[in-house]
Steps between C-alpha positions, in 0.01 A plus 500: 500500500613612155509876464593748231564855619499783248648846530589798283166634384402864522406815316713620210461745215471381144842422360635404839625168633423258781650170605280235655637217712337177610670283758396144572504365852797290601298179502458508121769271361385424150359801321462451128361784288428836659298782358347840546132563435299819524138592544359842424158608632223336302738280304612141519834404646759467224846351478761773462824302500625155593836334552593134526750358747748493212452868423281489189260794492183611328304824511161631402537712188403824674808494727764362265803726492394679818481232770763244598440196718788334682547261791748398764449130558719496810271756660171366360442851371362635174527861385317716249682809377247733346624791288321758286185446701167604353168583668359178353752304708305603811382184676555273795797279420516145632782250489440132455721198549448151360637258757611141444289372790198596712348754493626507137416871451559802724388859457622820656265744669530760225664841482342813353670676212353837401632697206383860472481684170 
């Protein structure tokens, strides 16, 4: 079974930093793009940042200059370094992997990030 396991969420004051990690299970051999999404209460899930297998990245405008996505292909792991956090960054963060075979897409279970003002 394909699994993505997230870690690194928590409570932080505004201006602080957190680093999220998302590790894919060892039976995933062909992960393509990976990304981080977030969903705040009452809002739709939105793409925060994505990275291709070659390392190309893109970010939602609201996090540009503050968040950095990276990946370790050998470990099937994607990271999200979040700096200068704001209360509006509070959400459940999910990682997603596009896989070159069934089940084609995998999601993590989500990790809560809470930024206090």
